[in-house]
C-alpha positions, 0 to 999 in steps of 0.5 A: 666957852665964851669968847668976847673977841676974835681968837686964834685957836690951834687944835691938835689931834690925831686919828687912831685905830682901836680894835678895828674902829677909827677914833679921833683923839684931842692931843692939845689945844691952845690960843696962838699968841703974838709972843711966839717965843719957842720957850714960852709954855704957849708956843706952837713948838711946845704944843707940838712937843706935848702932842708927840709925848701924848701920841707916844703914850697912846701908842704904848697903851695899845692904839694904833695911828691911822 
């Protein structure tokens, strides 16, 4: 990655247990913009919705939240 200007990057991750070992999984990351409309595909609220969906998928696949 190459950044030319200052960016505000949000990284959403969570800790999970997989057969006795702790792992960290990236759930979502995005550049936070000045335009923070909730309906925007890049809004923080939308990113949290995506992360929650991914957590549910991971839990349903057998991983446990730490």
